[in-house]
C-alpha positions as CSV (number, residue, x, y, z in Angstrom):
1,M,0.4,0.1,0.1
2,Y,1.4,3.1,-1.2
3,Q,2.2,5.7,1.6
4,W,3.4,9.5,2.3
5,S,7.1,9.6,1.8
6,E,9.2,12.1,4.5
7,M,9.6,14.4,1.6
8,E,6.2,13.8,0.3
9,L,5.0,14.8,4.0
10,A,7.4,17.9,4.3
11,I,6.2,19.1,0.7
12,Q,2.9,18.6,2.0
13,E,3.8,21.4,5.1
14,A,5.4,23.6,2.4
15,V,2.4,23.9,0.6
16,R,-0.4,24.0,3.7
17,Q,2.4,26.8,4.6
18,F,1.6,28.8,1.2
19,V,-2.0,27.7,1.1
20,N,-2.6,29.5,4.5
21,A,-0.2,32.4,3.7
22,E,-1.1,33.7,0.0
23,I,-5.0,31.5,-0.2
24,R,-7.0,31.3,2.7
25,P,-6.3,35.2,3.8
26,H,-8.2,36.0,0.1
27,R,-10.9,33.6,0.2
28,E,-13.9,36.1,0.6
29,E,-12.6,38.6,-2.7
30,L,-12.3,34.9,-4.4
31,E,-15.5,33.6,-3.4
32,F,-17.2,37.3,-4.5
33,G,-15.6,37.1,-7.9
34,D,-13.3,40.2,-6.9
35,L,-10.1,38.0,-7.3
36,P,-9.3,35.8,-10.5
37,P,-7.1,33.2,-9.3
38,Y,-4.4,34.0,-11.8
39,D,-1.7,35.7,-10.3
40,I,-1.7,34.1,-6.8
41,L,-1.2,30.2,-9.1
42,R,1.7,32.3,-10.6
43,K,3.2,33.2,-7.6
44,L,2.8,29.1,-6.3
45,W,4.3,27.8,-9.6
46,K,7.4,30.2,-9.1
47,T,7.4,29.3,-5.0
48,F,7.7,26.0,-5.5
49,G,10.0,26.1,-8.7
50,I,7.2,24.0,-10.4
51,D,7.6,26.8,-13.8
52,A,11.3,25.7,-14.4
53,M,10.5,22.4,-13.5
54,A,8.1,22.7,-16.5
55,S,10.0,24.8,-18.6
56,D,12.7,21.7,-18.3
57,S,11.0,19.2,-19.3
58,L,9.2,20.7,-21.6
59,A,12.4,21.6,-23.8
60,K,13.7,18.9,-23.1
61,M,10.6,16.8,-24.4
62,L,10.1,18.8,-27.5
63,A,14.5,19.1,-28.0
64,K,14.2,15.1,-28.5
65,E,10.9,15.3,-31.1
66,R,13.4,17.8,-33.1
67,A,16.1,15.3,-33.3
68,R,13.5,12.5,-34.2
69,S,12.2,14.5,-36.8
70,E,15.5,15.2,-38.3
71,G,16.5,11.5,-38.2
72,S,18.9,11.4,-35.3
73,E,17.0,10.2,-32.6
74,D,14.8,7.2,-32.5
75,E,12.5,8.1,-29.4
76,K,9.3,8.5,-30.3
77,P,7.8,11.9,-28.7
78,S,5.9,11.0,-25.4
79,G,3.7,14.2,-26.2
80,S,3.4,14.7,-22.0
81,L,5.5,16.6,-20.1
82,G,5.9,13.9,-16.9
83,V,4.2,15.8,-14.5
84,G,2.3,13.6,-12.7
85,M,3.7,10.7,-13.3
86,G,6.4,8.8,-11.6
87,A,7.9,10.3,-8.3
88,Q,6.5,13.6,-9.7
89,A,2.8,12.2,-9.2
90,G,2.5,12.4,-5.3
91,M,3.6,15.7,-5.4
92,G,1.1,16.8,-7.8
93,V,-1.7,15.1,-6.0
94,I,-0.6,16.6,-2.5
95,L,-0.7,20.1,-4.6
96,I,-4.0,19.6,-5.6
97,K,-5.5,18.0,-2.3
98,E,-4.0,21.2,-0.1
99,I,-5.6,23.9,-2.2
100,C,-8.7,21.8,-2.4
101,R,-8.9,22.5,1.5
102,V,-9.4,25.8,0.7
103,S,-10.0,27.0,-2.9
104,P,-11.0,24.0,-4.9
105,G,-11.8,26.8,-8.2
106,F,-8.0,27.1,-8.3
107,V,-7.5,23.2,-9.2
108,G,-10.3,23.7,-11.5
109,A,-8.4,26.8,-13.5
110,F,-4.7,25.7,-13.6
111,G,-6.0,21.9,-14.5
112,V,-7.6,22.5,-17.2
113,S,-5.3,25.0,-18.3
114,L,-2.6,22.1,-18.4
115,G,-4.3,19.1,-17.8
116,L,-6.5,20.2,-21.2
117,G,-5.2,22.7,-22.5
118,A,-1.4,22.2,-22.9
119,S,-2.1,18.4,-23.0
120,T,-4.2,18.1,-25.9
121,I,-1.7,20.8,-27.6
122,L,1.2,18.0,-26.9
123,S,-0.7,15.0,-27.6
124,R,-2.6,16.4,-30.9
125,G,0.3,19.3,-32.1
126,T,2.4,19.4,-35.1
127,L,5.9,20.2,-33.5
128,A,6.0,23.8,-34.8
129,Q,2.7,23.9,-33.1
130,K,4.2,22.7,-29.6
131,E,6.8,25.0,-30.0
132,R,4.6,28.0,-30.4
133,W,1.6,27.4,-28.1
134,V,2.9,25.4,-25.0
135,P,6.0,26.8,-23.0
136,P,4.1,30.0,-21.9
137,L,1.3,27.4,-20.9
138,V,3.5,25.5,-18.6
139,T,5.0,28.2,-16.5
140,L,1.2,30.1,-16.5
141,E,2.4,33.0,-18.1
142,K,-0.1,32.7,-20.5
143,I,-3.6,30.8,-19.3
144,A,-5.3,28.2,-21.8
145,A,-8.9,26.9,-22.0
146,W,-10.8,23.3,-23.7
147,A,-13.9,24.6,-25.4
148,L,-15.9,21.7,-26.1
149,T,-19.7,22.2,-23.7
150,E,-22.0,24.0,-25.4
151,P,-25.9,25.2,-24.6
152,D,-27.0,22.5,-26.2
153,A,-24.3,19.5,-26.2
154,G,-23.5,19.0,-22.7
155,S,-23.4,15.2,-21.8
156,D,-23.9,14.2,-25.8
157,A,-21.0,16.6,-26.3
158,F,-20.1,15.4,-29.8
159,G,-23.8,13.9,-31.4
160,S,-25.2,17.4,-30.4
161,M,-23.0,20.3,-31.3
162,K,-23.1,22.9,-33.1
163,T,-20.1,24.4,-33.9
164,T,-19.1,23.9,-37.7
165,V,-16.5,24.9,-39.8
166,R,-16.2,24.9,-43.3
167,R,-13.3,24.9,-45.6
168,D,-12.7,28.4,-46.8
169,G,-9.5,27.8,-49.6
170,D,-6.5,26.2,-47.5
171,A,-8.2,28.1,-44.3
172,Y,-11.4,27.2,-42.3
173,V,-14.3,29.4,-40.9
174,L,-15.4,28.8,-37.6
175,N,-18.8,29.9,-36.3
176,G,-20.9,28.9,-33.1
177,Q,-20.8,29.1,-29.3
178,K,-19.3,27.0,-26.4
179,T,-20.3,27.3,-22.7
180,F,-19.3,26.6,-19.4
181,I,-15.9,26.7,-20.2
182,T,-13.2,27.5,-17.4
183,N,-11.0,29.9,-17.8
184,G,-13.1,30.9,-20.7
185,P,-13.2,34.7,-19.9
186,Y,-9.3,35.3,-19.1
187,A,-7.8,32.2,-21.0
188,D,-5.3,33.8,-23.4
189,T,-5.0,30.4,-25.6
190,V,-8.4,28.0,-26.1
191,V,-8.5,24.7,-27.6
192,V,-11.9,24.2,-29.8
193,Y,-13.2,21.6,-30.9
194,A,-15.9,21.4,-34.1
195,K,-17.5,19.7,-36.9
196,L,-16.3,20.1,-39.5
197,D,-19.4,21.0,-42.7
198,D,-18.6,19.5,-45.9
199,G,-22.0,20.0,-47.1
200,S,-22.7,16.6,-47.7
201,T,-22.4,14.5,-44.4
202,A,-25.3,14.6,-41.5
203,P,-24.6,16.7,-38.5
204,R,-24.2,13.8,-36.1
205,D,-22.2,11.9,-37.9
206,R,-19.7,14.6,-38.8
207,K,-15.9,14.5,-38.2
208,V,-14.9,16.4,-35.0
209,L,-11.8,18.9,-35.7
210,T,-9.7,20.8,-33.2
211,F,-8.3,24.3,-33.5
212,V,-6.3,26.9,-31.4
213,L,-7.2,30.3,-30.7
214,D,-5.8,32.8,-29.7
215,S,-7.7,36.0,-27.4
216,G,-8.7,38.8,-29.5
217,M,-8.9,37.1,-33.1
218,P,-11.2,38.5,-35.4
219,G,-14.9,37.4,-34.8
220,F,-13.9,35.7,-31.7
221,T,-15.8,37.2,-28.4
222,Q,-15.2,36.1,-24.7
223,G,-17.8,36.1,-22.4
224,K,-18.0,37.3,-18.8
225,P,-17.3,35.4,-15.8
226,F,-21.0,33.7,-15.0
227,R,-22.4,34.0,-11.3
228,K,-22.6,30.5,-10.4
229,M,-23.6,28.6,-7.0
230,G,-19.7,27.3,-6.1
231,F,-16.3,27.2,-7.9
232,H,-16.0,30.7,-7.5
233,S,-12.1,30.7,-8.1
234,S,-12.5,29.1,-11.2
235,P,-14.0,31.6,-14.0
236,T,-16.5,30.0,-15.9
237,G,-18.0,32.1,-19.3
238,E,-18.8,31.6,-23.2
239,L,-17.3,31.8,-26.0
240,F,-18.5,33.1,-28.8
241,F,-17.4,32.5,-32.9
242,D,-18.7,35.2,-35.9
243,N,-16.8,33.9,-38.9
244,V,-13.2,33.5,-37.2
245,R,-10.7,32.6,-39.9
246,L,-8.5,30.2,-39.1
247,E,-5.2,29.0,-41.3
248,K,-4.2,25.6,-41.4
249,D,-1.5,26.4,-38.8
250,R,-4.1,26.3,-36.0
251,L,-5.9,23.0,-37.3
252,L,-3.9,20.5,-35.1
253,G,-1.5,18.4,-36.2
254,E,-2.0,20.0,-39.6
255,T,-4.5,17.6,-41.1
256,E,-8.1,16.4,-41.0
257,D,-6.9,12.6,-41.1
258,H,-5.0,12.6,-37.8
259,E,-3.2,9.1,-37.3
260,G,-5.1,8.8,-33.4
261,G,-8.1,9.0,-35.0
262,D,-10.8,12.2,-35.1
263,G,-10.8,15.2,-32.4
264,R,-13.3,12.6,-30.2
265,N,-10.2,10.9,-29.3
266,S,-8.4,13.8,-28.1
267,A,-11.1,14.9,-25.6
268,K,-12.4,11.6,-24.8
269,S,-8.0,10.7,-23.4
270,G,-8.3,14.0,-21.3
271,F,-11.2,12.4,-20.1
272,V,-9.1,10.0,-17.1
273,A,-6.9,12.4,-15.9
274,E,-9.6,15.0,-15.3
275,R,-12.0,12.3,-13.4
276,T,-9.5,10.9,-11.0
277,G,-8.5,14.6,-10.6
278,V,-12.2,14.8,-8.9
279,A,-10.6,11.6,-6.5
280,T,-8.0,14.3,-5.4
281,M,-9.6,17.0,-5.1
282,S,-12.3,15.1,-3.3
283,L,-10.4,13.8,-1.1
284,G,-8.9,17.8,-0.1
285,I,-12.3,18.6,0.4
286,I,-13.5,15.7,2.8
287,E,-9.7,16.4,5.2
288,E,-10.8,20.0,5.4
289,C,-14.3,19.1,6.3
290,L,-13.0,16.5,9.0
291,D,-10.2,18.9,10.7
292,Q,-13.1,21.3,10.8
293,C,-15.6,19.5,12.3
294,T,-13.5,18.2,14.7
295,R,-11.9,20.6,16.5
296,Y,-15.6,23.0,16.3
297,A,-16.9,19.6,17.8
298,K,-14.4,19.7,20.7
299,E,-15.0,23.3,21.3
300,R,-18.4,24.0,20.4
301,V,-20.8,23.4,24.2
302,Q,-24.4,22.7,24.9
303,F,-26.1,21.6,27.5
304,G,-22.8,22.0,29.5
305,R,-20.8,19.5,27.1
306,P,-18.6,19.8,24.0
307,I,-20.7,18.6,21.4
308,A,-18.1,15.6,20.8
309,D,-19.5,13.9,23.4
310,Y,-22.9,12.9,21.8
311,Q,-23.4,9.7,19.7
312,L,-24.7,11.1,16.5
313,V,-22.0,13.7,16.2
314,Q,-19.3,10.9,16.8
315,L,-21.3,9.1,14.2
316,K,-21.2,12.6,11.9
317,L,-17.3,12.1,11.8
318,A,-16.9,8.7,11.8
319,N,-18.4,8.5,8.5
320,M,-16.2,11.3,7.6
321,E,-13.1,8.9,8.5
322,I,-14.8,6.4,6.3
323,A,-15.1,8.6,3.3
324,R,-11.6,9.7,4.1
325,V,-9.7,6.6,4.0
326,N,-11.5,5.0,1.1
327,V,-11.1,8.1,-1.0
328,Q,-7.5,8.2,0.0
329,N,-6.9,4.3,-1.4
330,M,-8.5,5.4,-4.7
331,V,-6.1,7.9,-4.9
332,F,-2.6,6.2,-3.5
333,R,-3.8,3.3,-5.6
334,Q,-3.8,5.7,-8.7
335,L,-0.4,6.9,-7.6
336,E,1.2,3.2,-7.6
337,M,0.2,2.6,-11.2
338,A,1.5,6.1,-11.8
339,A,4.8,4.8,-10.5
340,D,4.2,1.7,-12.9
341,G,4.0,3.4,-15.8
342,K,0.0,2.8,-15.7
343,Q,-3.4,4.9,-16.2
344,P,-6.8,3.9,-15.0
345,S,-9.5,2.6,-17.7
346,L,-11.9,4.9,-18.8
347,A,-14.3,2.8,-17.0
348,E,-12.5,3.2,-13.7
349,A,-11.6,6.6,-13.5
350,S,-15.8,7.6,-14.0
351,A,-16.0,5.1,-10.8
352,M,-13.3,7.2,-8.9
353,K,-15.1,10.1,-10.0
354,L,-18.2,9.4,-9.1
355,Y,-17.5,8.0,-5.6
356,S,-15.3,10.7,-4.8
357,S,-17.6,13.2,-5.7
358,Q,-20.7,12.1,-4.1
359,A,-18.3,11.2,-1.1
360,A,-17.3,14.8,-0.8
361,T,-20.8,16.0,-1.0
362,E,-22.1,14.1,2.0
363,V,-19.1,14.9,3.9
364,A,-19.4,18.9,3.7
365,M,-23.1,18.9,3.8
366,E,-22.7,17.0,7.2
367,A,-20.3,19.2,8.0
368,V,-23.0,22.3,7.9
369,Q,-25.3,20.1,9.7
370,L,-22.9,19.5,12.3
371,F,-22.0,23.2,12.4
372,G,-26.0,23.8,13.1
373,G,-27.0,27.8,12.0
374,N,-23.1,28.4,11.8
375,G,-22.4,26.0,8.6
376,Y,-25.0,28.1,6.8
377,M,-23.2,30.8,7.2
378,S,-20.2,31.8,4.8
379,E,-18.3,33.2,7.5
380,Y,-17.8,29.8,8.1
381,P,-15.8,27.6,5.5
382,V,-18.1,24.6,5.5
383,E,-20.8,26.6,4.0
384,Q,-18.0,27.5,0.5
385,L,-17.3,23.8,0.6
386,A,-20.4,22.4,0.5
387,R,-21.0,24.2,-2.7
388,D,-17.9,23.5,-4.3
389,A,-18.3,19.7,-3.6
390,K,-21.6,19.8,-5.5
391,S,-19.8,21.2,-8.3
392,L,-17.3,18.0,-8.6
393,M,-20.8,16.0,-9.2
394,I,-21.4,18.0,-12.3
395,Y,-17.7,18.8,-13.0
396,A,-15.7,16.6,-15.5
397,G,-19.1,15.0,-16.9
398,S,-22.2,14.5,-14.6
399,N,-22.0,11.5,-12.1
400,E,-25.3,10.1,-14.5
401,V,-22.9,10.1,-17.2
402,Q,-19.9,8.2,-15.2
403,I,-22.8,5.7,-14.3
404,T,-23.1,4.5,-18.1
405,Q,-19.3,4.6,-18.5
406,V,-18.4,2.6,-15.6
407,A,-21.5,0.0,-16.7
408,K,-20.3,-0.4,-20.4
409,G,-16.8,-0.8,-18.8
410,L,-18.1,-3.7,-17.2
411,L,-20.6,-5.2,-19.9
412,A,-17.2,-5.0,-22.2
413,E,-15.4,-7.3,-20.4
């Protein structure tokens, strides 16, 4: 069984200190949308040297790919920065869960920018496209968005997709709309999925192509941040495309016939990382709720006794601890697989997402109940965590969709 090493525990303490000093004091401004998360994230990256490590890893990867393209290197490029695999996986998990104890939206912001935006360009792009867009993304100098969801295409993201591109000579013209896009209002670089309108193929059967856009392009509009229930430190918005002209160098891979399949394949490959990431985010929420509730139960006195003396309160704490252990074991298993260079199947990732998001939401709601009237007040952190935890049951694909993914995996065996 995986256990935290002494080095990982030291990293956890260092991250916790940063979070307490740089994020927790700004919780209210983040909650009310007065403070976008990006400058704090850049400070986090610099403080722990993540920007330098990521830049160095990317430079080595691109150098190998360049050498291979010139015929002097036989190794196939990995299409990954290596962050989150092997020895680095533990650090990534610690970083995510510690931030989620205070502001889960932060993880949504950088997770989408790196884990979906930059990673899609790395896995699908040409060497020139990787060199053009990825370097400023891995340092968070620039922020990416990953645009798949549409107003009428949520769970049925590909079948109901209405955003289209049509050929215009050697270029393309993009039209449509995306919604619920993390980082959408502020993103510098946007990965967009659209169906190719060739004038003959039925809409549901059209090929899905993937493009990279830059903010400020003619015809490309980024909407204002939405007001929403939770995840306030993760800005979310709409994107609008009105006859946006895209040269071929913005089509990932610069071909409509990518060897890894069309855009559906690249989108699905991101689902595993996104859904297993929800388990780590859930663990952070559960840990914080348990710590807050344990402390409060010892301090809060009713009928002349600390409420920790009452069995119904003890039952709530015990159930929180059971949830913590179960979700932590899921995360530890993922770390063991990463150490072996493996990753969960889509069905297993969906099962992790389904269970952990439910557990986090139940724990957070019980935390509100344990705090009583205080728990309903935004002055106390459990109120925010309850709203943020609920987001995880919808984020990365609704839990109802996860059920079908798990069942498909089982029935395919």
